[in-house]
Structures are given as structure tokens and as C-alpha cells.
C-alpha positions as CSV (number, residue, x, y, z in Angstrom):
1,M,-3.1,-28.3,-3.6
2,S,-3.8,-24.8,-2.3
3,A,-1.0,-22.8,-0.6
4,G,-1.4,-21.6,3.0
5,H,-1.7,-17.9,3.8
6,C,0.2,-15.5,5.9
7,E,-0.1,-11.8,6.8
8,L,2.1,-9.0,7.8
9,R,1.8,-5.8,9.7
10,L,4.2,-2.9,9.4
11,T,4.0,0.3,11.5
12,R,5.8,3.5,10.8
13,R,5.6,7.0,12.4
14,F,5.9,10.1,10.3
15,D,6.5,13.7,11.4
16,A,3.7,14.8,9.1
17,S,-0.1,15.3,9.3
18,R,-2.5,12.6,8.3
19,G,-3.4,14.8,5.3
20,E,0.3,14.9,4.2
21,V,0.7,11.1,4.6
22,W,-2.6,10.5,2.8
23,A,-1.5,12.6,-0.1
24,A,1.8,10.7,-0.4
25,L,-0.2,7.4,-0.4
26,T,-2.7,8.4,-3.0
27,D,-1.4,11.2,-5.2
28,P,-0.3,9.5,-8.5
29,P,3.0,11.5,-8.9
30,S,3.8,10.6,-5.3
31,L,2.9,7.0,-5.8
32,E,5.2,6.8,-8.8
33,R,8.1,8.0,-6.7
34,W,7.7,5.6,-3.8
35,L,5.7,2.6,-4.9
36,A,5.2,2.0,-8.6
37,G,4.1,3.5,-11.9
38,V,0.5,4.5,-11.9
39,I,-1.8,3.1,-14.6
40,D,-5.1,4.1,-13.0
41,V,-6.1,5.3,-9.5
42,E,-9.8,5.9,-8.7
43,L,-10.3,6.6,-5.0
44,S,-13.9,5.4,-4.6
45,P,-15.3,2.0,-3.5
46,G,-14.8,-0.4,-6.4
47,G,-12.5,2.0,-8.2
48,N,-9.4,0.8,-10.0
49,F,-6.0,1.1,-8.4
50,E,-3.6,-0.3,-11.0
51,L,0.1,-0.1,-10.8
52,E,3.1,-1.1,-12.9
53,L,6.0,-2.4,-10.9
54,R,9.7,-1.8,-11.7
55,D,10.0,-5.3,-13.1
56,D,7.2,-4.5,-15.6
57,S,4.7,-6.7,-13.8
58,R,1.3,-5.2,-12.7
59,I,-0.8,-4.9,-9.7
60,A,-4.5,-5.0,-10.6
61,A,-6.1,-3.8,-7.4
62,S,-9.5,-2.3,-6.6
63,V,-10.6,-0.1,-3.8
64,R,-12.5,-2.0,-1.1
65,E,-12.7,0.8,1.4
66,V,-11.7,4.5,1.4
67,E,-12.1,7.1,4.0
68,A,-9.8,10.0,3.4
69,P,-7.4,10.6,5.3
70,V,-7.8,7.6,7.5
71,V,-8.2,4.3,5.6
72,L,-7.4,2.9,2.2
73,E,-8.1,-0.9,1.7
74,L,-7.4,-2.6,-1.6
75,A,-8.1,-6.0,-3.1
76,W,-4.6,-6.7,-4.3
77,S,-3.8,-9.0,-7.3
78,H,-0.3,-9.6,-8.6
79,A,0.2,-11.9,-11.6
80,G,0.9,-15.5,-10.5
81,E,-0.4,-15.0,-7.0
82,E,-3.7,-15.5,-5.2
83,P,-5.5,-12.2,-4.5
84,S,-4.8,-10.6,-1.2
85,I,-5.9,-7.6,0.9
86,V,-3.7,-4.5,1.5
87,R,-4.9,-2.0,4.1
88,F,-3.3,1.4,5.0
89,E,-4.6,3.0,8.2
90,L,-3.5,6.5,9.4
91,L,-3.7,7.3,13.0
92,E,-3.0,10.7,14.7
93,D,0.0,10.4,17.0
94,G,0.7,13.7,18.7
95,D,2.1,16.0,16.1
96,G,2.7,13.2,13.7
97,T,1.0,10.2,12.0
98,L,1.2,6.5,12.6
99,L,0.8,4.4,9.4
100,V,-0.3,0.8,9.9
101,L,0.1,-1.3,6.8
102,D,-1.7,-4.7,7.0
103,H,-1.3,-7.1,4.1
104,R,-3.3,-10.3,4.6
105,L,-4.2,-13.4,2.7
106,I,-0.7,-13.5,1.2
107,D,0.2,-16.8,-0.4
108,E,2.8,-18.1,2.1
109,R,5.2,-18.8,-0.7
110,F,5.5,-15.1,-1.2
111,G,5.3,-13.9,2.4
112,M,9.0,-13.2,3.0
113,A,9.3,-11.4,-0.4
114,Y,6.4,-9.1,0.6
115,I,8.1,-8.2,3.9
116,S,11.2,-7.1,2.0
117,R,9.2,-5.3,-0.7
118,W,7.0,-3.4,1.8
119,T,9.9,-2.5,4.0
120,A,11.8,-1.0,1.0
121,A,8.7,0.8,-0.2
122,L,8.0,2.4,3.2
123,K,11.6,3.6,3.3
124,R,10.9,5.3,0.0
125,L,7.6,6.7,1.3
126,R,9.5,8.3,4.2
127,V,11.8,10.0,1.7
128,E,8.7,11.2,-0.2
129,I,7.0,12.6,2.9
130,D,10.2,14.3,4.0
131,R,10.7,16.1,0.7
């Protein structure tokens, strides 16, 4: 029996340029501070985007779409879960940047956990950007 799916959308505003937010999203040392350990990040369509989480599990993602400094979309695969799609979109908002995070095709059994994980990660991203 296949599980149902859910999706989430989180929006955050940062007092930083799109370029600064993009760098925080994609620069390996920055990624390690706010999201997870970096195994491999290749920012081109089909490129690897592999991360090691704090619990020693891995995300084996690949880049579906990249348009710096506007869009990063990943095919997201975490052990024990069905593949899903994570999309970061950066929109200019006055003198700041609006980040829209969409995570879709989440196995509904893990939906609430992803809300918690992404909320915590975006708090760490704010700290990273404010450094």
C-alpha cells in the first residue's frame, strides 16, 4: 500500500540581498553551518547535492533546476522515504529578500517531521545570513 503525499511551503524574509541569501543556501561551508554536512554540491542541472545530516543519515539529492540567484530545485531522497522535491525561490522584496521554500511529494507519514526540521533549519539560516 502506497502512502499519501503532502507538501509544505515556508516563507521567510531576510534583510539581505538575493546574492547573500543565495550564497548562504549554496556555499558548502555555509550549508554545513545551517543545514547539514556537505558530501558533494554541484550546482548544475543533474549535479549532485549530497548532504550528511546530524543523525548520520544522508540526503542524496540531485539538482533539477538552478538559476542563480533565483531558483534551486532538488530531487530529494532521504533513506527510508519516497523521493520528494525541494525548491528554494528567492524574490526581491524592497531592500531584502523573500525566500519561499516548497517541499512537495513528501510521504505523509513524515510531513509533520519535515515542518519541524525545515522550521529549525530556517532559523539557523537566519543566524548564518545575519553573521
